[in-house]
C-alpha positions in Angstrom: 0.0 0.0 0.0 1.1 3.6 -0.4 -0.1 7.1 0.5 0.9 10.6 -0.5 -1.1 12.1 2.3 0.7 10.9 5.4 0.5 14.4 7.1 -3.3 14.6 6.9 -5.6 13.6 9.7 -7.1 10.8 7.5 -4.6 9.7 4.9 -6.0 7.6 2.1 -4.1 4.5 1.2 -4.0 2.9 -2.3 -3.1 -0.7 -3.1 0.0 -0.8 -5.4 -0.6 -4.4 -6.3 -2.1 -7.4 -4.6 -1.4 -9.9 -7.4 2.4 -10.2 -7.2 3.9 -13.5 -8.2 5.0 -13.7 -4.5 3.2 -12.1 -1.6 5.7 -13.1 1.2 7.0 -9.5 1.5 9.5 -9.5 4.4 11.2 -6.0 4.3 11.2 -2.7 2.4 13.8 0.1 1.9 13.7 3.5 0.2 16.7 5.0 -1.5 17.5 8.1 0.5 19.1 9.8 -2.5 16.2 8.9 -4.9 13.0 8.8 -2.9 10.9 7.4 -5.8 13.2 4.3 -5.8 12.1 1.6 -3.4 12.9 -2.1 -2.9 11.2 -4.9 -1.1 12.5 -8.4 -0.2 10.5 -11.6 -0.1 10.5 -14.9 1.7 9.4 -15.8 5.2 12.8 -16.7 6.5 11.9 -16.8 10.2 10.8 -20.4 10.1 7.1 -20.1 10.9 5.3 -23.4 10.2 3.5 -22.2 7.0 6.4 -20.0 5.7 6.3 -19.1 2.1 9.4 -19.1 0.0 10.3 -15.8 -1.7 11.2 -14.8 -5.2 14.0 -12.4 -4.6 14.0 -8.6 -4.4 11.6 -6.2 -6.3 12.2 -2.6 -7.3 10.0 0.4 -8.0 11.3 3.6 -9.6 8.0 5.5 -9.5 7.3 5.8 -5.8 5.7 2.3 -5.4 3.1 2.6 -8.2 4.5 -0.4 -10.0 7.2 -3.0 -9.3 9.5 -5.3 -11.2 11.5 -8.3 -10.0 15.3 -7.9 -10.1 16.6 -10.6 -12.4 19.8 -10.8 -10.4 17.8 -12.0 -7.4 15.9 -14.8 -9.1 18.2 -17.4 -7.6 18.2 -19.6 -4.5 20.5 -17.2 -2.7 17.6 -14.7 -2.5 14.8 -17.2 -1.6 14.7 -15.6 1.9 15.6 -11.9 2.1 15.6 -10.9 5.8 16.4 -7.2 5.7 17.3 -4.3 3.4 19.1 -1.1 4.1 21.3 1.6 2.5 24.8 2.3 3.7 26.3 5.8 3.8 27.6 5.6 0.3 24.2 4.7 -1.2 24.9 1.0 -1.6 22.0 -1.3 -1.2 22.6 -4.0 1.5 20.6 -7.2 1.8 20.8 -10.0 4.4 19.7 -13.4 3.3 19.1 -16.6 5.1 21.5 -18.6 3.0 24.1 -16.4 1.4 24.9 -13.9 4.2 25.1 -10.2 3.6 25.2 -8.9 0.0 25.8 -5.4 -1.4 24.7 -3.9 -4.7 26.5 -0.8 -6.1 24.1 -0.5 -9.1 20.6 -0.5 -7.6 20.2 -4.2 -7.5 21.5 -5.1 -11.0 24.5 -7.1 -9.5 25.5 -8.3 -6.0 28.7 -9.1 -4.1 28.8 -11.2 -0.9 30.6 -8.9 1.7 29.9 -10.9 4.8 29.5 -14.7 4.4 28.0 -17.1 6.9 31.5 -18.5 7.4 33.0 -15.1 8.5 35.6 -15.7 11.2 35.9 -19.4 10.5 32.6 -20.4 12.0 29.3 -21.1 10.3 27.0 -18.4 11.8 23.9 -19.3 9.6 21.2 -16.9 8.4 22.1 -13.3 8.2 19.2 -11.4 9.8 19.3 -7.8 11.0 21.0 -4.8 9.4 21.4 -1.6 11.4 23.0 1.6 10.0 24.0 4.0 12.7 23.7 7.8 12.3 27.5 8.0 12.0 27.6 5.5 9.2 28.6 2.4 11.1 26.9 -0.8 9.7 25.9 -3.6 12.0 24.8 -7.1 10.9 23.5 -10.0 13.0 23.6 -13.7 12.3 21.9 -16.7 13.9 18.6 -18.5 13.7 17.9 -22.0 15.0 21.7 -22.5 15.5 24.0 -21.9 18.4 26.0 -19.4 16.4 24.4 -16.1 16.8 26.8 -13.2 16.2 27.1 -9.5 15.6 29.5 -7.8 13.2 30.3 -4.2 12.6 32.0 -2.3 9.8 33.2 1.1 11.1 32.5 3.9 8.6 35.1 6.2 10.2 37.8 3.6 9.7 36.9 2.4 6.2 35.4 5.5 4.6 33.1 5.2 1.6 34.0 1.5 1.2 31.9 0.6 4.2 31.1 -3.1 4.1 34.0 -4.2 1.9 35.2 -7.8 2.6 37.6 -7.9 5.4 36.5 -4.8 7.2 34.2 -6.6 9.7 34.7 -6.9 13.5 33.0 -9.5 15.7 31.4 -7.7 18.7 29.1 -10.4 20.0 28.4 -10.3 23.7 29.7 -13.3 25.6 27.2 -16.2 25.6 25.5 -18.8 23.4 22.9 -17.2 21.2 20.6 -17.9 18.3 18.7 -15.0 16.7 20.0 -11.5 17.7 18.3 -8.1 17.2 20.2 -4.9 17.5 19.2 -1.2 17.4 21.2 2.0 17.4 20.1 5.4 18.9 19.8 8.0 16.1 20.7 10.8 18.5 23.8 8.9 19.8 25.5 6.4 17.5 27.6 5.0 20.3 24.5 3.8 22.1 23.3 0.3 21.1 20.7 -2.1 22.5 20.8 -5.8 21.8 18.3 -8.6 22.3 19.6 -12.2 22.1 17.6 -15.4 22.0 19.1 -17.9 24.3 20.5 -21.1 22.8 17.9 -23.9 23.0 15.1 -21.6 24.1 12.4 -19.6 22.4 12.9 -16.6 24.5 15.2 -13.6 24.9 17.6 -14.5 27.7 20.2 -11.8 27.0 19.5 -8.1 26.9 22.4 -5.7 26.6 23.4 -2.1 26.1 26.6 -0.4 25.0 27.7 3.2 25.3 30.8 2.8 23.1 29.4 1.3 19.8 29.7 -2.3 20.9 33.2 -2.3 22.2 31.8 -3.2 25.6 28.4 -4.6 26.6 26.5 -4.3 29.8 23.9 -6.9 30.6 20.5 -5.4 31.5 18.7 -6.8 34.5 15.0 -6.5 33.6 14.1 -8.9 30.7 10.3 -9.0 30.1 9.0 -12.4 30.8 6.8 -12.5 27.7 9.6 -12.0 25.2 8.9 -15.4 23.5 8.9 -16.6 19.9 12.2 -14.7 19.6 13.1 -16.8 16.6 10.0 -15.3 14.8 9.0 -11.9 16.1 11.7 -9.8 17.6 12.3 -6.1 16.9 13.7 -3.0 18.8 14.0 0.7 18.1 15.2 3.8 19.9 13.4 7.1 19.9 15.0 9.5 17.4 15.5 12.3 20.0 16.0 10.3 23.3 18.7 7.7 23.5 17.3 6.4 26.8 13.8 5.7 25.4 13.5 2.5 23.4 10.9 0.0 22.4 11.0 -3.8 22.3 8.5 -5.7 20.1 8.0 -9.5 20.5 4.7 -11.3 21.2 3.8 -8.1 23.1 5.1 -4.5 23.1 7.4 -3.0 25.8 8.9 0.4 26.5 11.9 1.5 28.5 12.5 5.1 29.6 15.7 4.5 31.5 18.0 3.0 28.9 16.8 -0.6 29.6 17.2 -0.7 33.3 13.4 -1.4 33.5 10.6 -1.8 31.1 6.8 -1.6 31.0 4.4 -3.7 28.9 2.2 -1.5 26.6 -0.1 -4.1 25.0 -1.9 -7.0 26.6 -2.7 -8.7 23.3 -0.6 -11.1 21.1 0.0 -9.3 17.8 3.6 -10.4 16.9 5.8 -7.4 16.3 8.1 -7.3 13.3 8.9 -3.6 12.6 8.9 -0.1 14.1 8.8 3.3 12.3 8.8 6.8 13.8 6.8 9.8 12.5 9.5 12.1 11.2 6.9 14.9 10.7 6.2 15.2 14.5 
């Protein structure tokens, strides 16, 4: 769906298309330099029981009015696209369940694997989350249904416009045995990170961490909400754009922390499965 009236009290939404060859849309990204160019990835890679296989990545160059499949992604490597984002140099990044992290320098025409599942000599399995900090650092997480969850960072200030080139990645995983990992960066303070980690052999988040130095050091947080289950399937976090202490955790239910994760409060009593957050930039 799309709207051009998001600032109105009652914005009207229009269907772009509900007859795609594949409806398992998993993620979407907008080119910051060319707002009419958008991409979405397909494939339910989080292993729900009725998961639908994807058909790669699709692109729109007219603000989402029409879409085309990128031929370069019509391969098994792109059956499950987990996340899409743009790095500071305008390259499109994609995490996939089977091929790791890939980068395109030509709007999706071609791709290069820049962080493989074997990075660091260990099979980490299933690239998942991408987070681009406000200072240009790029974070990528691995791990689903394996005891090999990991977090890697490519420091933009160290590697300049070649952010994400092979060999520029540092493993900053907190100590422990993890499966899926979700990470978020504070827009107002790129050194502030929050991390949620599914414990090995469980379905819940058993590790919750924060960092004040961009992942060089991690501090375990004491108050993990008891209902953060189905971590393999629904797990998301986001920080308020203006307040680095205010962040939100989405799992089976929704939580809010006003004190940088020292405590949290449940906001919703229902079971909606949270997969994404977005903040109103017009406020």
